[in-house]
C-alpha positions as CSV (number, residue, x, y, z in Angstrom):
1,X,36.5,-29.0,-97.8
2,X,34.4,-28.6,-94.6
3,X,36.5,-26.4,-92.9
4,X,35.7,-24.0,-96.0
5,X,32.5,-24.9,-95.9
6,X,32.7,-23.2,-92.1
7,X,34.5,-20.2,-93.6
8,X,31.5,-19.2,-95.9
9,X,29.3,-19.8,-93.5
10,X,30.9,-17.4,-91.5
11,X,31.5,-14.6,-93.8
12,X,28.0,-15.0,-94.7
13,X,27.0,-14.4,-91.1
14,X,29.6,-11.7,-90.4
15,X,28.0,-10.0,-93.7
16,X,24.9,-10.3,-92.2
17,X,25.8,-8.8,-88.8
18,X,27.3,-5.9,-91.0
19,X,24.1,-5.1,-92.9
20,X,21.8,-5.2,-89.4
21,X,24.4,-2.4,-87.9
22,X,24.0,0.1,-91.1
23,X,20.1,-0.7,-91.1
24,X,20.7,0.6,-87.2
25,X,23.1,3.8,-87.3
26,X,25.0,2.7,-84.9
27,X,27.7,4.9,-86.6
28,X,25.6,8.0,-86.1
29,X,24.8,6.8,-82.0
30,X,28.3,6.4,-81.5
31,X,29.3,9.5,-83.0
32,X,27.1,11.0,-81.2
33,X,27.5,9.9,-77.7
34,X,31.3,10.5,-77.9
35,X,29.7,14.1,-78.5
36,X,28.1,15.1,-75.6
37,X,27.9,19.1,-76.0
38,X,26.1,17.7,-79.2
39,X,24.0,15.1,-76.9
40,X,23.1,18.3,-74.8
41,X,22.2,20.1,-77.3
42,X,19.5,18.1,-78.9
43,X,18.2,17.0,-75.8
44,X,17.5,20.2,-74.7
45,X,15.8,21.4,-77.9
46,X,13.9,18.1,-78.0
47,X,12.7,19.7,-74.5
48,X,11.8,22.9,-75.6
49,X,9.7,22.0,-78.0
50,X,7.7,19.5,-76.1
51,X,7.6,22.1,-73.2
52,X,6.3,24.9,-76.0
53,X,3.8,22.8,-77.6
54,X,2.5,21.7,-73.6
55,X,2.1,25.2,-73.0
56,X,0.2,25.7,-76.4
57,X,-2.0,22.5,-76.2
58,X,-3.1,23.4,-72.7
59,X,-3.9,27.2,-73.6
60,X,-6.0,25.6,-76.3
61,X,-7.8,23.4,-74.7
62,X,-8.8,25.7,-71.3
63,X,-10.1,28.1,-74.5
64,X,-12.7,25.4,-75.2
65,X,-13.1,24.4,-71.5
66,X,-13.8,27.7,-70.4
67,X,-16.8,28.5,-74.3
68,X,-18.3,25.2,-73.1
69,X,-18.6,26.5,-70.1
70,X,-20.3,29.6,-71.3
71,X,-22.4,28.2,-73.1
72,X,-23.5,26.6,-70.3
73,X,-24.4,29.9,-68.5
74,X,-25.9,30.6,-71.2
75,X,-28.3,27.9,-71.0
76,X,-29.2,28.2,-67.5
77,X,-29.9,25.3,-66.2
78,X,-30.5,25.9,-62.7
79,X,-28.0,23.9,-60.4
80,X,-25.5,23.4,-63.2
81,X,-25.4,27.0,-64.5
82,X,-24.8,28.9,-61.1
83,X,-22.2,26.7,-60.4
84,X,-20.1,27.6,-63.5
85,X,-21.2,30.7,-63.4
86,X,-19.5,30.6,-60.2
87,X,-16.6,28.7,-62.1
88,X,-16.1,31.2,-64.6
89,X,-16.3,34.5,-62.2
90,X,-13.4,32.6,-60.8
91,X,-11.3,32.2,-64.5
92,X,-12.0,35.3,-64.8
93,X,-11.6,36.9,-61.9
94,X,-7.8,34.9,-61.9
95,X,-7.1,36.4,-65.3
């Protein structure tokens, strides 16, 4: 009787482990590891997307900063206005 109870507990634990492994999608991960070319393609495309996103984000952020600096120059604040005007001139020459 006790032996049968232990088997039932073991079966329940194995079922729980099986369900947990299915939830983690371990099978898909193992299949991905078996195809290094596919993993390389996925990582490469992910890197391209991140790089493109950073470039677009930096461009937008830089444009916003330049607009703010130009508006500060238009306010003609004596000390800050001259400094910002010089920075804007340098940036515009570089573009």
